[in-house]
N, C-alpha and C positions, 0 to 999 in steps of 0.2 A: 486462462487459455484452454481452449478445447483440446483434449487429448485424442488423437486419432490412433486407434488400435490397429494391429495387424493380426491376421488369423494365425500367424506363425506362433502366437502365444499358446496355441493348443498343441504345439509340437507335431509329432508324426500323425496326429489325429485331426489335422486341419481339414481332412476330407469330411469330417463330421462337424465342421465349424458352425453350421446353422443350428444343430442340436445344442452345442455348447453356448452359443450366443443366446438362444431362447431360454436356456436355464439361467445364464448369467443375469439376464434382465427380468427374470421371474415371469416370463411369458408362458413357460411350461414348467410344471412342478417336477416332472421326471422325464428323462430321455433314455432311450433304449439303443444299444449298439449290439451288433452280432460279431463275435470273434471266433477264431478257429484254433488258437494256440494259447497255452498257459503263459508263455513268454510275453505275448502281446498284452495279456491281461495284467501281468505284473508291471509292464511298462506304463500301461494306462493308469494303474493305481497311483503311480508317482505323480503323473500329471494332475489327476483328480485331487490328490492330497494337496498339491501346490496351489490349486485353485480354491481350496477350502471346502471341497465337496466330499461326498462319500459314494461308495459303489457297492452294489449287491449282485451276486452271480446267481443265475437260475440253477435249479437242481436237475435240469435236463439239457439235452442238446439234440440238434437235428442230424440224423444220419446223413452223411455227405453223399453216400452212394444213392440213397433215396432222393436226395435233393436234385441230383443230376437227372433223375427221371421225372422231376416236377412234383414229387411228393414231399410232404412235411411230416416225416415220421419221427416222433420223439423217442429218444432212448435215454437211459440214466446217465447223468453227468460223468460217472465213473466207468462207464462202458468203454472197453478197449477199442471199439470201432471209432473211426474218425468222425468228428461231428462239429457242428457250429453251435456254440452256446450263446445265450443272451445275458447281457449285463444291464443294470439299471443304475443311472447316476442321478443324484439328487443333492440338494443343499440341506444338510442336517439342521441348519439354523432356521430354516423355513418349514421343514417337514420331517416328521418321524415316519420313516418308510420301511415297510417290509412288503414283499411281493404278495399282492392280494390273490385270493383264490378265484375271485370273480373277474373274468377277462374285461368286462365292461368297465369295472372300477379302475383297472390298470390303464385302459385306453383313455378314460376321463382324466386321470392324473397326467397322462402324456399330452394332454391338450386337444384331443380329438373331440369334435362336436358330436352330440348325441345322434344326429341324423346320419352322420358318416359311420359311427360305430354300429348302429342298427343295420345299415346297408351292408357293411362288411360282414357282420355276423350272419346275416341272412344268406349272403352269397356263399360263405364258407360252409354253412350248414347244408346248403343245397349242392355243395361241391361244384359251384359255378365260378366263372372267371372273376377275379378281383378287380379287373380293369372295367368293371361294369359301367363306370361313369362315362366311358367312351360311347356306350351304346345309346346314350340319351341325346347326344348332340352330333348330328351328321352334317358334313360339309359346313361347319359353323365356326364362329370365332368365340374366343373366351379370354378372360383377363390373364395376361402373362403371369401375374402374381400367384395364380392358383395352378400353374402348370405342374402337374405331378410327374411328368415324364422326364423333366430335366435331370432328375436325380439319377436316371439310368445312364447319363453321360458323364456327369461331373459332380462336384460338390456345390455347384451353383444352382440352388433351388431354394424355395421359401417354405414349402410344406412337404413333410416327409410321409404323409399318408395319402391314400386314394380317396378323394372326396366322393360323396354320394352322387354328385353330378358336377359337371364343369361349370355350373352356375350356382354352386353352394355358397350362400351368403355368409354362413358362419365360418367356413374355411377361408373365405376371402377376407373376413375381418381379422382372423389370426395372421394370415399372410401379410396384410397391410401393417399390422403392429410390428411384425418381425422386420418387414421391409424398411419401416421408418427408423428403427434402431440401426440396422446395417448401413443404410444410406447416410446416417449421421456420423456413426463412429467407425465404420469400416468402408469408406467410400470406394476404395480400389476393388474390394471384394464385391461391392454392389454393382460395379460396372460389369463384372463377369456374370453375375446373376442376371442382370438386365439383358445381356447378350444371349445367354444360353436359354433363358426362359422364353425368349421370343422365337426360338426355332420352331417351324411348323412340324406337325406330326402327321404322318400318313399311316393309316391303320387298315389292315386287311382282316376283318373278322370272317368267320365262316358264315354260311348262309343263314343260320339261326341267330347269330350274334350272341349266343349263350352256350359256348362250348364248354365241355368238361375240363377241369384243371388237369386231368390225367393225360390230355391230348398233347401236352408239351407245346402250348401256345402261350402268349398271344402273338398275333402277327403285327409287329410294330416296328416302325422305322422312325428315327429322329434325324432331321436333315437341316442343312443350311442351304438356303436358296442362293443359286449362283446368279451371275449377270444375265444369263439367258432366262427368259420369262418362266418357262416350265421345267428348267433343269435344276436338279437338286443333288448336292453332295451329301452322301450318307455319313452321318456322324456316329450313329449307333444302330446296329441291326440285331434285333433280338429274335428274328425268325430262326427257328431251329426245328429239328425233326427230319423225317425222310419224305415228307409229302412233296408234291410237285412244285408247289408255290415256294417252299423253302429252298429247293434246289435251284430255282430260277434266280434267287437273290444271293446265293452263296458266293461270298467273296466279292460281291458287287461294290463299287465305290460311287457310282453315279446313276441316277435314273432320270428319264425324261418322260413327263406325263402329258398326254394329250387327251382329247375327249374319247378317242377310239382305242388307244392302246398305251401301254407302259413299256418303254424301252429300257433295258438293263445293260449297263456298261461296266467294264473293268479296264482301267488304263486306256480309256478312249476307244476300246474295241467293243462292238455290240455283241453281247453274249446271249440275250434272249429278248423276245418281244411278246408281251402278254396282252390279250384282248381284254379291254376294260369290262366287257359284258361277262367275262369268265370269273371275275372276282368282284366282291362287294368291298369297295374302298371308301374310307372316310378321310377327309382332309380336315384337320383341326388346326385352326390358325390363331395363335395367341396375339392379342393386340396390346 
């Protein structure tokens, strides 16, 4: 008899279910999580031990005050400032692991394809936007299996890295392998993934589409299309900062898009109207 699993087996860490499932089925050798408290780390250790795995903590953490500014400043793990540290989970029966000094080697162990690793490293080195994959496909469709934006809304996603492009064949291959396992053994969870990964993405890059990471962007909205043809309910709004575009969308819950403008609503009340020619917008539609 086929045993159907429930993601509750991962306890309070069901939000990271895809990582755990990938490790459980040996689709990835190492998975990475970010934590902010020692108590959470101790709780996680119990779950990891129960699953027969092991965990290693980084010797650094990211300064939370700097993170709020969009910066990834590393400080020592014992620094008194509040920070977010990384942990790495692996199956000791399959891998003898210690955190490698080479970032590319770590990324390879976490299942990322070489093309995506190189793309990410190049953009980080140039201090450019990690959402670079969006700049390749404008007003275009892509496989829902490779939707990297669903992770910003819920635990319903299949890949946890930003692919080198939304047409990356190697990322799609990994997503298909994970999808097959979840669809077979976690069918209820798969239904949620199928729903969330199909939500369209509306992107507002700046004019160059290559903004600096320090500018506190990306301009990104994840939405659920309503019954009206061009009306969208906002599921997640990552627009932030003090620029005019961010202010227009602050606390918005719905937008209506036409060829000429974008109308922004809150509780069915029109809050602002933006000329389409004033912004460079991308519609990315998962199929």
